[in-house]
VEXKOLLO-248202 format. One record per residue: residue number from 1; x, y, z of N, C-alpha, C, CB in turn; residue in three letters. Coordinates in Angstrom, 3 decimals. Atoms other than C-alpha are relative to their C-alpha. Last residue first. Glycine has a CB too. Layout:
BEGIN
NUM, X, Y, Z, X, Y, Z, X, Y, Z, X, Y, Z, ala
...
END
This chain:
BEGIN
167, -0.583, -0.988, -0.198, 17.767, 14.623, 22.616, -0.234, 0.903, 1.165, -0.109, 0.497, -0.960, leu
166, 0.392, -1.017, -1.180, 17.566, 11.097, 22.511, 0.438, 1.563, -0.008, 0.619, -0.568, 1.292, arg
165, -1.540, -0.880, -0.511, 18.218, 9.008, 19.435, -1.126, 0.789, 1.255, 1.075, 1.534, -1.673, pro
164, -0.944, -0.899, 0.933, 15.637, 5.959, 19.013, 0.754, 1.145, 0.870, -0.949, 0.781, -1.236, gly
163, -1.712, 0.049, 0.289, 15.256, 3.001, 21.289, 0.190, 0.868, -0.761, 0.703, -1.224, -0.624, gly
162, -0.223, 1.575, 0.634, 11.420, 2.635, 21.742, 1.509, 0.197, -0.973, -1.654, -0.571, -1.244, leu
161, 1.062, 1.068, -0.021, 10.564, 5.057, 24.054, 0.619, -1.068, -0.371, -1.181, 0.193, -0.832, leu
160, -1.797, 0.569, -1.055, 13.754, 7.306, 23.372, -1.269, -0.573, 0.491, 1.517, 1.280, 1.354, ala
159, -1.183, 0.940, 0.355, 11.191, 7.510, 19.812, 0.910, -0.324, 1.242, 0.928, 0.685, -1.149, leu
158, 0.836, 1.042, 0.787, 7.826, 8.461, 21.834, 1.584, -0.482, -0.470, -1.395, 0.625, -1.390, ala
157, 0.171, 1.319, -0.893, 9.692, 10.880, 23.805, -0.016, -0.710, -0.356, -0.733, -0.320, 0.641, ala
156, -1.108, 0.471, -0.618, 11.012, 13.007, 20.899, 0.075, -1.341, 0.926, 0.359, 1.029, 0.694, leu
155, -0.726, 0.441, 0.798, 7.505, 13.244, 19.444, 1.138, -0.887, -0.142, 0.172, 0.699, -0.294, thr
154, 1.080, 1.330, 0.537, 5.822, 14.571, 21.930, 0.805, -0.976, -0.650, -1.247, 0.433, -1.192, glu
153, 0.292, 0.562, -0.987, 8.073, 17.581, 21.954, -0.236, -2.078, 0.040, -1.220, 0.932, 0.264, val
152, -0.745, 0.639, -0.506, 8.160, 17.566, 18.520, 0.692, -0.492, 1.405, 0.428, 0.310, -0.517, leu
151, -0.372, -0.757, -1.770, 4.675, 17.984, 18.081, 1.257, -0.993, 0.288, -1.620, -0.267, 1.620, pro
150, -0.848, 0.753, -0.764, 4.685, 17.467, 13.987, 0.244, 0.256, 1.394, 1.074, 0.015, -0.552, leu
149, -0.172, 1.410, 0.282, 2.745, 19.576, 12.041, 0.275, -1.008, 0.545, 0.563, -0.156, -0.581, gly
148, -1.060, -0.105, 1.345, 3.454, 23.368, 12.077, -0.399, -1.557, -0.846, 2.089, 0.067, 0.632, val
147, 0.743, -0.758, 1.372, 0.455, 23.482, 14.610, 0.537, -0.151, -1.180, -0.072, 1.452, 0.031, val
146, 0.898, 0.488, 0.083, 2.170, 20.767, 17.001, -0.920, 0.736, -1.343, -0.429, -0.017, 1.325, asn
145, 0.318, 1.198, 1.109, 5.083, 22.562, 16.807, -0.951, -0.611, -1.209, -0.114, -0.741, 0.574, ser
144, -0.439, -0.458, 1.324, 3.720, 25.423, 18.254, -0.073, -0.927, -1.125, 1.304, 0.416, 0.074, tyr
143, -1.225, 0.144, 0.442, 2.363, 23.459, 21.383, 0.299, 0.509, -1.995, 0.235, -1.704, 0.439, ser
142, -0.286, 0.947, 0.574, -0.381, 24.997, 23.540, 1.492, -0.261, -0.859, -1.032, -0.040, -0.642, gly
141, -0.156, 1.053, -1.760, -2.593, 27.247, 23.986, 0.352, -1.442, -0.315, -1.774, -0.209, 1.085, asp
140, -0.076, 1.434, -0.151, -1.971, 29.989, 20.714, 0.301, -0.949, 1.622, 1.154, -0.255, -1.000, ile
139, -0.252, 0.622, -1.210, -2.511, 33.751, 20.457, -0.271, -1.558, -0.572, -1.015, 0.597, 1.323, arg
138, -0.166, -0.984, -1.331, -3.294, 36.129, 17.671, 0.840, -0.701, 1.240, -1.614, 0.405, 0.635, glu
137, 0.018, 0.846, -1.573, -2.608, 34.193, 14.783, 0.594, 0.648, 0.810, 0.662, -1.384, 0.170, val
136, 1.834, -0.407, -0.369, -3.330, 36.034, 11.284, -0.138, -0.858, 1.563, -1.522, -0.945, -1.584, phe
135, 0.365, -1.055, -0.453, 0.155, 35.973, 10.792, -1.074, 0.952, 0.235, 0.480, 0.318, -0.327, ala
134, -0.739, -0.390, -1.433, 1.223, 32.809, 10.826, 0.104, 1.421, 0.349, 1.471, -0.484, 0.037, gly
133, 1.230, -0.265, -0.829, -0.744, 32.258, 7.792, 0.449, 0.059, 1.420, -1.132, -1.116, -0.185, gly
132, 0.928, -1.468, 0.232, 1.812, 33.801, 5.597, -0.577, -0.461, 0.814, -0.849, 0.565, -1.315, gly
131, 0.263, -0.194, 1.402, 4.141, 30.517, 6.512, -0.725, 1.576, 0.132, -1.060, -1.353, -0.708, ala
130, -1.309, -0.408, 0.299, 5.035, 29.001, 9.535, 0.201, 0.484, -1.364, 0.875, -1.036, 0.245, gln
129, -0.749, -1.475, -0.928, 1.600, 29.338, 10.810, 1.127, 0.034, 0.067, -0.222, 0.239, 1.443, ile
128, -1.326, 0.468, -0.468, 0.441, 27.350, 7.872, 0.800, 1.023, 0.493, 0.733, -0.655, -1.010, gly
127, -1.599, -0.836, -0.825, -2.854, 27.996, 6.768, 1.002, -0.989, 0.157, -0.187, 0.673, 1.795, tyr
126, -0.645, -1.296, 0.462, -5.624, 26.576, 5.056, 0.852, 1.103, -0.088, -0.324, 0.336, 0.014, ala
125, 0.568, -1.653, -0.749, -7.428, 24.547, 7.802, 0.362, 1.005, -0.956, 0.840, 0.555, 1.623, gly
124, 1.208, -0.149, -1.224, -5.224, 21.583, 6.952, -0.347, 1.407, 0.439, 0.467, -0.739, 1.418, ala
123, 0.485, -0.086, -1.761, -2.870, 22.647, 4.645, -1.059, -0.288, 0.430, -0.021, 1.170, 0.633, lys
122, -0.617, 0.670, -0.369, -1.777, 22.377, 0.750, 0.010, -0.723, 1.092, 0.616, 0.400, -0.126, asp
121, 1.100, 0.757, 0.596, -3.944, 25.001, -0.330, 0.695, -1.572, 0.213, -0.360, 0.526, -1.767, leu
120, 0.913, 0.928, -0.479, -3.194, 27.363, 1.339, -0.483, -0.798, 0.179, -0.385, -0.056, 0.012, pro
119, -0.802, 0.331, -1.629, 0.451, 28.461, 0.743, -1.465, -0.802, 0.448, 0.571, 1.845, 1.339, asp
118, -0.156, 1.460, 0.446, -1.052, 29.091, -3.183, 0.365, -0.563, 1.436, 1.258, -0.299, -1.290, gly
117, -1.425, 0.683, -0.825, 0.089, 32.840, -2.630, -0.051, -1.793, -0.261, -0.129, 0.389, 2.121, thr
116, -1.387, -0.659, 1.874, -2.813, 34.369, -4.540, 0.963, -1.042, 0.366, 1.266, 2.284, -0.050, ala
115, 0.148, 1.292, 1.114, -4.714, 32.165, -1.215, 0.715, 0.157, -1.046, -1.359, -0.265, -0.591, val
114, -0.640, 1.679, -0.811, -2.877, 34.589, 1.006, -0.137, -0.961, -0.810, -0.810, -0.671, 1.391, tyr
113, -1.445, -0.067, 0.102, -4.042, 37.874, -0.993, 0.863, -1.381, 0.477, 0.418, 1.237, 0.882, arg
112, -0.241, -0.183, 0.676, -7.434, 36.899, -0.608, 1.375, -0.281, -0.986, -0.390, 0.659, 0.336, ala
111, 0.706, 1.655, 0.200, -7.816, 36.183, 2.459, 0.045, 0.117, -1.493, -1.878, -0.383, 0.698, ile
110, -1.123, 0.963, -0.305, -6.346, 39.535, 3.196, 0.281, -1.420, -0.572, -0.089, -0.204, 1.254, val
109, -1.636, -0.132, 0.978, -8.335, 41.262, 0.611, 0.806, -0.676, 0.856, 0.813, 1.715, -0.311, glu
108, -0.100, 0.691, 1.233, -11.638, 39.653, 2.370, 1.068, 0.073, -0.825, -0.904, 0.288, -0.689, ser
107, 0.913, -0.651, 1.605, -10.705, 40.713, 5.430, -0.287, -0.474, -0.827, 0.394, 0.798, -0.825, thr
106, -0.449, 0.093, 0.950, -9.306, 38.487, 8.544, -1.349, 1.047, -1.423, 0.327, -1.738, 0.030, leu
105, 1.018, -0.283, 0.997, -10.442, 39.366, 12.357, 0.805, -0.499, -1.539, -0.469, 1.810, 0.102, pro
104, 0.104, -1.242, 0.457, -7.101, 37.597, 14.008, -0.983, 0.643, -0.470, 0.642, 0.124, -0.677, arg
103, 0.044, -0.833, 1.057, -7.184, 33.934, 14.754, -0.475, 1.779, 0.462, -1.088, -0.793, -1.036, phe
102, 0.794, -1.263, 0.082, -7.115, 32.115, 18.070, 0.328, 0.835, -1.467, 0.413, 0.960, 1.374, trp
101, -0.599, -0.942, 0.616, -5.290, 28.443, 18.341, -0.901, 1.194, -0.281, 0.554, -0.533, -1.110, val
100, 1.103, -0.816, 0.155, -6.157, 25.752, 20.520, 1.353, 1.182, -0.707, -1.128, 0.401, 1.698, lys
99, -0.431, -1.610, -0.209, -3.153, 23.131, 20.246, -1.695, 0.944, -0.455, 1.703, 0.496, -1.465, thr
98, 1.020, -1.230, 0.244, -4.105, 19.727, 20.421, 0.640, 0.893, 0.602, -1.484, -0.051, 0.525, ser
97, -0.258, -1.622, -0.832, -1.833, 16.743, 20.578, -0.899, 0.625, -0.632, 1.533, 0.924, -0.131, val
96, 0.409, -1.417, 0.973, -2.727, 12.977, 19.089, 0.160, 1.074, 0.744, -1.542, 0.139, -0.566, ala
95, 0.341, -1.127, -0.955, -0.464, 9.571, 19.990, -0.501, 1.119, -0.626, 1.110, 0.438, 0.774, gln
94, 1.069, -1.495, 1.076, 0.568, 6.721, 18.096, -0.616, 0.794, 1.152, -1.775, -0.683, -1.277, val
93, 0.335, -1.510, -0.668, 3.673, 4.720, 19.647, -1.053, 0.552, -0.447, 0.987, 1.058, -0.200, his
92, 0.243, -0.458, 1.057, 4.739, 1.032, 17.912, -0.642, 1.549, 0.993, -1.010, -1.113, -1.090, ser
91, 0.622, -0.673, -0.219, 6.466, -1.957, 18.933, -0.381, 1.542, -0.669, 0.312, -0.161, 0.896, gln
90, 0.073, 0.087, -0.662, 8.445, -4.336, 17.178, -0.945, 0.549, 1.348, 0.750, -0.038, -0.283, glu
89, 0.174, 0.706, 0.761, 9.668, -3.191, 14.289, -0.585, -1.259, 0.834, 1.118, -0.065, -0.770, ala
88, -1.379, 0.878, 0.424, 9.509, 0.097, 15.203, -0.471, -1.103, -0.813, 0.896, -0.672, 1.326, gly
87, 0.679, 1.232, 0.755, 6.100, 2.781, 14.290, 2.050, -0.647, 0.219, -1.052, 0.465, -2.274, leu
86, -1.010, 0.085, 0.178, 6.355, 6.481, 15.681, 0.030, -1.693, -0.180, 0.724, 0.764, 0.991, val
85, -0.873, 1.507, -0.483, 3.207, 7.346, 15.111, 1.617, 0.056, -0.234, -0.568, -1.460, -1.046, cys
84, -1.181, 0.028, 0.493, 1.853, 11.232, 14.929, -0.025, -1.535, 0.489, 1.132, 1.144, 0.512, phe
83, -0.359, 1.460, -0.212, -1.532, 12.381, 15.414, 1.299, -0.375, -0.623, -1.075, -0.916, -0.569, gly
82, -1.011, 0.363, 1.285, -2.088, 16.349, 14.400, 0.718, -0.963, 1.127, 1.145, 1.517, -0.925, thr
81, -0.320, 1.428, -0.609, -4.888, 18.384, 16.243, 1.044, -0.920, -1.094, -1.620, -0.890, 0.242, ile
80, -0.731, 0.865, 0.888, -5.632, 22.011, 16.008, 0.825, -1.441, 0.118, 0.773, 0.765, -0.372, val
79, -1.039, 1.239, -0.817, -8.284, 23.314, 17.734, 0.893, -0.386, -1.215, -0.953, -1.656, 0.709, glu
78, 0.595, 1.702, 0.150, -10.521, 26.493, 16.878, 1.599, -0.406, 0.458, -0.713, -0.767, -2.061, his
77, -0.856, 0.738, -0.030, -10.740, 30.372, 17.834, -0.469, -1.658, -0.768, 0.382, 0.102, 1.462, gly
76, 0.346, 0.742, -0.529, -12.183, 33.515, 16.011, 0.856, -1.073, 0.555, -0.749, -0.218, -0.587, arg
75, 0.660, -0.561, -0.948, -11.811, 36.346, 14.417, -0.490, -0.910, 1.256, -1.023, 0.599, -0.651, gly
74, 0.017, -1.550, -0.480, -11.304, 34.978, 11.021, -0.373, -0.159, 1.359, -1.080, 1.056, -0.802, gly
73, -1.030, 0.049, -0.963, -11.409, 30.946, 11.099, 0.222, 1.726, 0.488, 1.448, -0.793, -0.758, leu
72, 0.445, 0.022, -0.975, -14.657, 31.239, 8.849, 0.731, -0.376, 1.098, -0.849, -0.509, -0.147, ser
71, 0.453, -0.813, -0.208, -13.072, 33.162, 6.355, -0.731, -0.438, 1.581, -0.666, 0.371, -1.200, arg
70, -0.637, -1.332, -0.345, -10.349, 31.305, 6.171, -0.929, 0.972, 0.265, 0.853, 0.517, -1.029, leu
69, -0.679, 0.547, -1.485, -11.856, 28.040, 5.620, 0.230, 0.778, 0.814, 1.195, -0.608, 0.022, met
68, 1.574, -0.349, -1.275, -14.455, 30.270, 3.068, 0.751, -0.968, 1.142, -2.251, -0.886, -0.629, ala
67, 0.111, -1.317, -0.448, -10.754, 31.073, 0.899, -1.947, 0.048, 1.437, -0.100, 1.136, -2.013, ala
66, -1.180, -0.285, -0.585, -9.605, 27.686, 0.802, -0.034, 1.296, 0.982, 0.968, 0.147, -1.096, ala
65, 0.666, 0.679, -1.221, -12.976, 26.261, -0.533, 1.733, 0.978, 1.019, -0.218, -2.542, -0.164, glu
64, 1.417, -0.403, -0.374, -12.477, 28.822, -3.280, -0.618, -0.394, 1.471, -0.902, -0.638, -1.053, thr
63, -0.060, -0.916, -0.398, -9.097, 28.109, -3.799, -0.909, 1.028, 0.483, 0.507, 0.192, -0.557, lys
62, -0.850, -0.513, 0.677, -8.635, 24.496, -4.261, -0.621, 1.196, 0.612, 0.165, -0.297, -1.492, gly
61, 0.430, 0.791, 1.303, -10.250, 21.149, -2.731, 0.800, 1.138, -0.995, -1.999, -0.207, -0.287, glu
60, 1.010, -0.367, 1.090, -9.339, 22.502, 0.786, 0.601, -0.519, -1.113, -0.330, 1.527, -0.194, pro
59, -0.999, -1.196, 0.858, -6.697, 20.463, 2.975, -1.181, 0.326, -0.758, 1.571, -0.528, -1.090, lys
58, -1.020, 0.712, 0.970, -8.528, 19.031, 5.512, -0.060, 0.737, -0.525, -0.023, -1.148, -0.680, gly
57, -0.599, -0.695, 0.714, -11.009, 21.138, 8.168, 1.157, -0.745, -0.277, 0.136, 1.182, 0.473, leu
56, -1.079, 0.548, 0.856, -13.163, 18.649, 10.205, 0.534, 0.862, -0.916, -0.397, -1.086, -0.703, ile
55, 0.071, 0.595, 0.921, -16.365, 20.115, 12.075, 1.250, 0.050, -0.671, -0.975, 0.333, -0.592, glu
54, -0.163, 1.396, 0.053, -16.722, 20.208, 15.606, 0.188, -0.271, -1.281, -1.042, -0.763, 0.535, gly
53, 1.549, 0.125, -0.114, -17.067, 24.030, 15.556, -0.533, -1.439, 0.199, -0.673, 0.563, -1.304, asp
52, 0.627, -1.340, -0.791, -14.040, 24.586, 14.296, -1.562, -0.698, -0.151, 0.285, 1.915, -0.944, arg
51, 1.248, -0.157, -0.727, -11.334, 22.006, 13.981, -0.875, 0.844, 0.569, 0.070, -0.411, 0.639, val
50, 0.851, -1.552, -0.652, -8.115, 21.741, 11.771, -1.446, -0.133, 0.660, -0.348, 1.175, -1.360, val
49, 1.625, -0.667, 0.505, -6.743, 18.537, 10.853, 0.127, 1.185, 0.684, -1.607, -0.872, 0.514, val
48, 0.632, -0.987, -0.286, -2.911, 16.864, 10.625, -1.678, 0.807, 0.154, 0.595, 0.348, -0.589, thr
47, 1.019, -1.045, 0.791, -1.271, 14.066, 10.159, -1.076, 0.767, 0.670, -0.760, -0.714, -1.012, asp
46, 0.615, -1.076, -0.678, 2.098, 12.591, 11.183, -1.402, 0.328, -0.647, 0.944, 1.218, -0.026, ala
45, 1.170, -0.554, 1.203, 4.124, 9.461, 10.252, -0.836, 1.254, 0.409, -1.224, -1.229, -0.319, ala
44, 0.815, -0.778, -0.717, 7.666, 8.329, 11.896, -0.982, 0.797, -0.857, 0.790, 0.828, 0.804, ile
43, 1.177, -0.883, 0.977, 8.909, 5.163, 11.099, -0.284, 1.104, 0.651, -1.480, -0.705, -0.296, phe
42, 1.154, -1.228, -0.381, 11.937, 3.891, 13.056, -0.539, 0.452, -0.736, 0.263, 1.069, 0.532, leu
41, 0.234, -1.674, 0.160, 14.376, 1.363, 11.171, -1.188, 0.249, 0.953, -0.444, 0.576, -1.732, ser
40, -0.682, -0.725, -0.193, 15.961, -2.255, 11.135, 0.172, 1.981, 0.478, 0.315, -0.487, -0.863, glu
39, -0.204, 0.365, -1.615, 13.054, -4.259, 10.704, 1.233, 0.539, 0.725, 0.111, -1.574, 0.199, leu
38, 1.028, 0.087, -1.175, 12.028, -2.419, 8.074, 0.068, -0.444, 1.007, -0.873, -0.461, -0.147, ala
37, -0.130, -0.062, -1.350, 15.156, -2.112, 5.744, -0.577, 0.041, 1.180, 0.375, 0.557, 0.104, leu
36, -0.466, 1.685, 0.014, 13.402, -3.433, 2.504, 0.953, 0.315, 1.444, 1.165, -0.726, -1.810, ser
35, -1.733, -0.212, -0.596, 11.430, 0.097, 2.634, 0.439, -1.369, 0.457, 0.214, 1.170, 1.527, asp
34, -1.129, -0.511, 1.846, 7.999, -0.124, 0.620, 0.964, -0.143, 0.833, 0.026, 1.951, -1.117, ala
33, 0.364, 0.546, 1.088, 5.741, -1.542, 3.744, 1.488, -0.211, -0.929, -1.173, 0.943, -0.633, gln
32, -1.403, 1.153, -0.870, 7.511, 0.494, 6.577, -0.226, -1.262, -0.877, -0.309, -0.576, 2.151, arg
31, -1.361, -0.076, 0.234, 6.042, 3.275, 4.278, 1.128, -0.958, 0.349, 0.279, 0.993, 0.488, val
30, -0.263, -0.266, 1.491, 2.651, 1.904, 4.510, 1.879, 0.244, -0.491, -1.004, 1.577, -0.328, ala
29, -0.137, 1.794, 0.288, 2.999, 1.083, 8.057, 0.012, -0.120, -1.422, -1.395, -1.065, 0.601, thr
28, -1.138, 0.529, -0.477, 3.684, 5.007, 9.014, -0.090, -1.570, -0.496, 0.105, 0.244, 1.607, ala
27, -0.757, -0.427, 1.213, 0.808, 6.298, 6.373, 1.280, -0.749, 1.008, 0.016, 1.996, -0.585, lys
26, 0.166, 0.577, 1.304, -1.683, 3.864, 8.235, 0.605, 0.628, -0.677, -1.127, -0.143, -0.516, ser
25, -0.821, 1.637, 0.256, -0.340, 4.760, 11.661, -0.511, -0.765, -1.271, -0.356, -1.199, 1.395, leu
24, -1.632, 0.255, -0.330, -0.436, 8.482, 11.085, 0.069, -1.197, 0.110, 0.677, 0.593, 1.255, ala
23, -0.666, 0.090, 0.701, -4.074, 7.657, 9.553, 1.423, 0.407, 0.308, -0.542, 0.429, -0.797, leu
22, 0.374, 1.001, 0.987, -5.500, 6.332, 12.178, 0.656, 0.370, -1.025, -1.377, -0.167, -0.309, arg
21, -0.966, 1.127, -0.670, -4.329, 8.660, 15.001, -0.070, -1.198, -1.128, -0.621, -0.599, 1.711, ala
20, -1.358, -0.455, 0.330, -5.372, 11.968, 12.852, 0.753, -1.716, 0.779, 0.487, 1.948, 0.950, val
19, -0.358, -0.116, 1.157, -9.097, 10.387, 12.604, 1.560, -0.241, -0.098, -0.470, 1.228, -0.449, leu
18, 0.449, 1.071, 0.596, -9.675, 9.211, 16.076, 0.842, -0.684, -1.259, -1.260, 0.383, -0.362, asp
17, -1.385, 0.615, -0.407, -8.334, 12.423, 17.511, -0.220, -1.623, -0.599, 0.305, 0.097, 1.944, val
16, -1.275, -0.408, 0.630, -10.875, 14.044, 15.093, 1.152, -0.433, 0.396, 0.167, 1.182, 0.023, pro
15, -0.158, -1.407, -0.768, -13.665, 11.759, 16.304, 0.980, 0.536, -0.508, 0.215, 0.025, 1.466, ser
14, -1.065, -0.394, -0.336, -15.003, 9.039, 13.847, 0.434, 1.168, 0.281, 0.533, -0.317, -0.586, glu
13, 0.120, -0.268, -2.079, -18.591, 8.498, 14.229, 1.483, -0.132, 0.027, -1.035, -1.575, 1.388, gly
12, 1.126, -0.428, -0.843, -18.778, 7.437, 10.260, -0.044, -0.129, 1.490, -1.052, -0.642, -0.422, pro
11, 0.949, 1.232, -0.228, -15.210, 7.352, 8.550, -1.368, 0.350, 1.422, 1.269, -1.494, 0.535, gln
10, 0.435, 0.678, -1.370, -13.110, 10.424, 8.422, -1.439, -1.403, -0.552, -0.807, 1.662, 1.289, pro
9, 1.256, -0.453, -0.832, -11.737, 10.710, 4.769, -0.692, -0.551, 1.705, -1.057, -0.357, -1.036, ser
8, -0.226, -1.357, -1.099, -8.214, 10.419, 4.598, -0.908, 0.840, 0.151, 1.038, 0.919, -0.286, glu
7, 1.161, -0.480, -0.110, -8.562, 7.268, 2.517, 0.233, 0.885, 1.154, -1.051, -1.001, 0.102, asp
6, 0.693, -0.128, -1.716, -4.874, 5.824, 2.247, -1.380, 0.729, -0.176, 1.095, 1.130, 1.261, ile
5, 1.115, 1.107, -0.257, -3.771, 4.766, -1.516, -0.960, 0.067, 1.251, 0.703, -1.334, 0.131, asp
4, 0.493, -0.935, 0.091, -1.310, 7.890, -1.228, -1.538, -1.225, -0.705, 1.000, 1.314, -0.860, ala
3, 0.541, -1.004, -1.287, 0.566, 6.582, 1.426, -1.194, 0.406, -1.249, 1.374, 1.641, 0.835, thr
2, -0.541, -1.174, 0.259, 1.158, 3.568, -0.914, -0.715, 0.874, 1.034, -0.147, 0.412, -1.471, gln
1, 0.660, -1.315, -0.182, -0.008, -0.033, 0.082, 0.751, 1.151, -0.318, -0.415, 0.167, 1.294, met
END
């Protein structure tokens, strides 16, 4: 199985936490199956969603959907949930991390300029905090690296549990 073959849509009744955990494990497993050194390696995979009012916002289908997502996030808070998996030969660690993010109010002009950059098109919730979308963020409660897409503190702890590098 290739990671492109993984169904990233939520299953009926699946919570955002369960979704990102399932996707991270599926992606790590798919990569391990494609690697000839699988038994000697640790694999890390992650998946991130944005949740607004209980609705999962994944990657937008195009510019119109990206603009709509950003309009819906402007001037309010939302949750960013990243699931990650560290997969070893005989053990795995799957975890989800949540961070609360608040956006400043966004004008149609600001949204249009940002969408025109193309940056929002491959990101959950249509923004990247590490790029132009970071200008929309008033504050966060939780892990910045989680909003980027990989919660580093938690991932490093999981790597250490499975015999990987310690920092």
